[in-house]
N, C-alpha and C positions, 0 to 999 in steps of 0.2 A: 190393580198392581199398586203396592205401597212403596214409598221411596225410603230407602235406608241410607242414612248419612254416615256410613262407615267407609273409611278410606281404603282404596287399593294401593298397591305399592307404586313407588315413583318410577317413571321411565329411567332406563339405565343412564341416559345422558345428562340428567339434571335432577333437581329436587322437586320438580312438579309432580303432584299427585292428581289423580282423576277419579271422580265419582260419576258413574253412568247417569245417575238421576239428575245431576247438574246439567248435563247436555240435553236431557229430555225436557226439563221443566223451564229452562232459561227463557225460551221464547214466550210461552204463556205468561210467565211472571212479568217479563218486560212489557207485555201488552197492558197489563194492569198498572204497572209502575208508571207508564206514560200518562195515565190519568191521575195518579195519586201523588207523584213526586212534585216538589216545587220546580220552577223553571231554572233556578240557579241555586248555588250554595253548596254545602257539604253534606253528603250522605254518610252517616256512620253505619257500617254493616257489622253487627255484633255476631260473632261466631261465623266467620267467613269460610271456615273449613278448608277445602283445597285451594281456594282463591280463584277458581274458574269463573264463578259468578262475578266477582269483582272485576276481573279483566274484561269480561264480555259486556257487563252493564256499563262500565266506563266508556266503552266504545259506542254503545247505543245512546248514551246520554252525555255527549261531549261538553255540555254547558254546566255539568255538575262535577264537583270534586268528590272522588270516592275514597272513603277512609275505611279500609278493611281492618279487621281485628280478629283475634282468637286468643284463647288461654293456653293452647298446647304448642310447645316449641316446634314439633314436626309440622303442624299446620302453618305456623308463621313462616317456616322455611319454604313451604310449598307456595304460600301466598306471594312471598317475595319473588320466587322464581317465575310465577305467572306474571307478576307485575313487570319484571325485567324483560320477559319474553314478549310482552304485549307492545312495549314501546310507548304506551299511552302516557301522555303528560298529566292527565287528570286523575291518576291513581297515586295516592300517597303511600309511603312505606307503611307496612302493617304495624299495628301496635298490640302489645300484650294486654288483653282486657278480659277479666273474669266478670261475667254479668252479675254474679251474686256479691261481688266485692262492694264495700262501702264507698270506695272512691274509684273513679275511672280516670284514665290518663288523657282525658279530653274534656275541655271546658264547655264547648258549644258545638252543636250540629243543627242543620236545618231540617233533617229527617233522620230517622233511625229505622233500619231494616233488619229483620231477623228471620232467617230461613231455616226451617227444619232443626230447631234447637229444643223447643219446649218438651218434646216427647222423649228426647234422649239425654235429659239432664234432670237433676232434682228440681222440685217445685221452687226451691229457693232461688234457682237461676232465673225463673220466670218472674218471681217477685222482684229480684234485683234488677232485671231488665226494665220493669216498670219504674222503679225508683230512680235508676240512673237516667232513663230517657226523660223523665219529668224534670230532672235537674238540668239537663243540657239543651232541651228543646225550647224554642220560643213559643209564645202563645199561638195556638193554631197549628203548631208543628206536628207532622205525622209520625206515628209509630206504626210500622207496617209489619205484619207477620204472615208467614206462609208455612203450611205443613198440614199433617193429618190431625184434625180436631174433631172432638165430639160436640154435637150441638143438640139441645133438647128437642128442637122442632124439625130435626133432620133424622131420617132413618140411618143408622150406622151400617155401612157395608160390611158383610161378613169378613171380607179381607182385612178391614180395619180392626175388627174384633180380634182376629187371629194375630194381627200385627201387635196389638196392644198386649195380648197374652205373651207373645214372644219377647217383647220388650221387658215386661215385668219379670219374666223368667231370667233374663239376662241381669237385671238389676231391679230390685223392688222399688227403688226410688224413681224409676222411669215409667213411662206409660203415656198414652194419649190423654190430653187435657181437655176439660170442658170449656167451651167458649164462655159460658156463663160464669164460671169460676174466675177466669182471667179477667173478664169484664168487670166483675165485682171488685177484684183487687185493684184494677186499673182506675176505677171510679174513685177510690179513696185517695188517689194521687192526681185527680182532676183530668183524667183521660175519659173521653167519651167514644164509644164504638159508633162510628157514623156510617160504615158501609162494610159489607162482606160479600165475597163472590165465591161461587163454586169453581173449582179448578180440576184439571185432569187428574186421574188416578186417585180419586176420592179425597182430594185435598181442598183446603179453603185458604183464601187470603182475607185478612182482617185489617181494617183501617181504623185506627184510633187517632183522635186529635186532642192536643192538650188545650184545656180551657182555663180561662182566668189568667191573671198576670203574675201572681205570687208563686215563686218557684219553691218546690219542696226541698 
């Protein structure tokens, strides 16, 4: 089963939106985040979507401040509604952030997380994610990604091939990305792929860390 990050309509009583995949994948993702996130500091979540992950992860990691973001106004409204409903004190108000933009409205974060964005956005968004994360992370800071990826040494599931074809039919600029392509682009901005893990539903989680002290 492939996870599609397309929103459902909001409940009648508020602006919260819900993506079934977010409920399915949040626990497996959190198990990996427990190993990869720093003990404290700020986590910038790029492309937070509905905001369900932000609300739930903030509860799971109370020592971390969660900074959700998205570029779409309807997503920002949903994120804020989930933040308000959660009552968690460690979720910051969402910020409008376009990963591909030259400037981000945040100067520093201790970790950057991106879930299910690369395949449903132009490649420029992935490149912008690398550049922006390199600019705001400290040395050794993690850039963590989750989603359906193609990897040269892994056999691609037929369902992922079908998903890739469906995405490209929706928008020629979309489609599953190769880990090796992202890794090469990230390396030019001092990121090193240090670990990856298989996840349910034919997804992967990737951990990059920023090396060196000079920011891009």
